[in-house]
N, C-alpha and C positions, 0 to 999 in steps of 0.2 A: 642380401639383402636381408634385414632382418624380418622374421618371423611376429606375428602377431601375439599377445598374449593366449586366445584361442587357437590359433595354430598351432602350436607351441604342446598345450595341454591334449589339444585333438590329437595331436600325433603320439604322444608320450602314453594316453589311454588305450589309444588303439595298435599298442605294439610296435609305435614306426618310429625307433626307439633312437635312429640314428638322425631323424629331422629333429629330433627334440634336444639332441647331447649338445648340439652348439650352444644353448641357449640357457644349459644349468649353471648356475655359480660355482665356481671353486668352493664353496663352503657349505655347499645345498646340504641339507638336511631330507631325508627322507623317512619319515616312521611307515610303518608298516604296523597296525594297530592291533596290539596283540601278540605282537611278533618283536622283532630287533628294530634299531633308527640305524642306518645308513648315515655316516655323514661324512664328505668331500665328495667332492665329483669324481674320482679315479675308482669308490670304493662303487658309486652308483654305476658309472660305465660299465663296471666289472658285472654287478647283477642284471643292466642290462643285456650284455652281451649274452650271457648263461640263459637268460629267459628268450631272447630272439635267437640262440640254438634248439633249445628244447620244443621252440612253436615251429621250429620250420619245417616239419612234418606234419605238422595239427593243422586243420581248417577251422579259422574262426569266423564265426559268425554274430554278428552283433545283434540280438533282439531291440534293444533300446540303447541308445546312447544320446543322453540328450547334456549339453551344456549351458552353462549357466555364468556368464560372465560379469564382473563389479569390476570398481575402478582398480583391484592391486590385486585381485583374486580372479581365480575360475575354478569351479566345479564343474568334474563331469561324472555324474548318475550313468551307471552302465549296466546293461546283462550279457554275459556273450555265454555262448553253446560252442564248446571244443569236441573237434573230432579226432579222434591219433588214428594213428595208423591201425591200429588194429581194430577200429571201428568204435571204439569205447567212447561216451560219451558224459564229457561234466558239463557243468551250467555254474556261471561264477556271476555272482552281484557282484557290483565293485562301486566304488565313490571314493573320487580322488581330489583334493582340495590344493590346488595350487597355488603359492605366496609368490608376488613376483616383486622386485626393486629393480629401479634402471633398465626393464625390460629382459632380465633375468630369474630363472626359477630359483628361489632362495631356497623354499620350504615345500615339501608334499606330502600328505596325511592322505595315506589309504587305505580304505573300509574293504576287505574283501569277503564275503561269506559264499560257501560251496553251496549249491541249490539241489534239490533231485533233480535228474533229468528229466527232462517234457518228452511225452508218450505222445 
């Protein structure tokens, strides 16, 4: 069953990469603003696999998760708190912009900003 654009973007931005990967185009470009751009599904899947492994023992709570859907794009605006196994806390504000063609993700542009830990 094919996922909606909103469901794919929500899965990817909430770190449920395995749910979104089938909807990634083979020639996807993932631009990490201020960093590198990943080109091709295999490279994106490698990074997602690594991220999932890094987050396995981390408790993630989304303090904000807002999704805006347009005709061929989805925007996810989020703030997440991450608590590691050693109880260290980090907060990250993110904005992911997904572009779709033929129900497949062809481009993601991700903005991420580390925030101070909330007291």
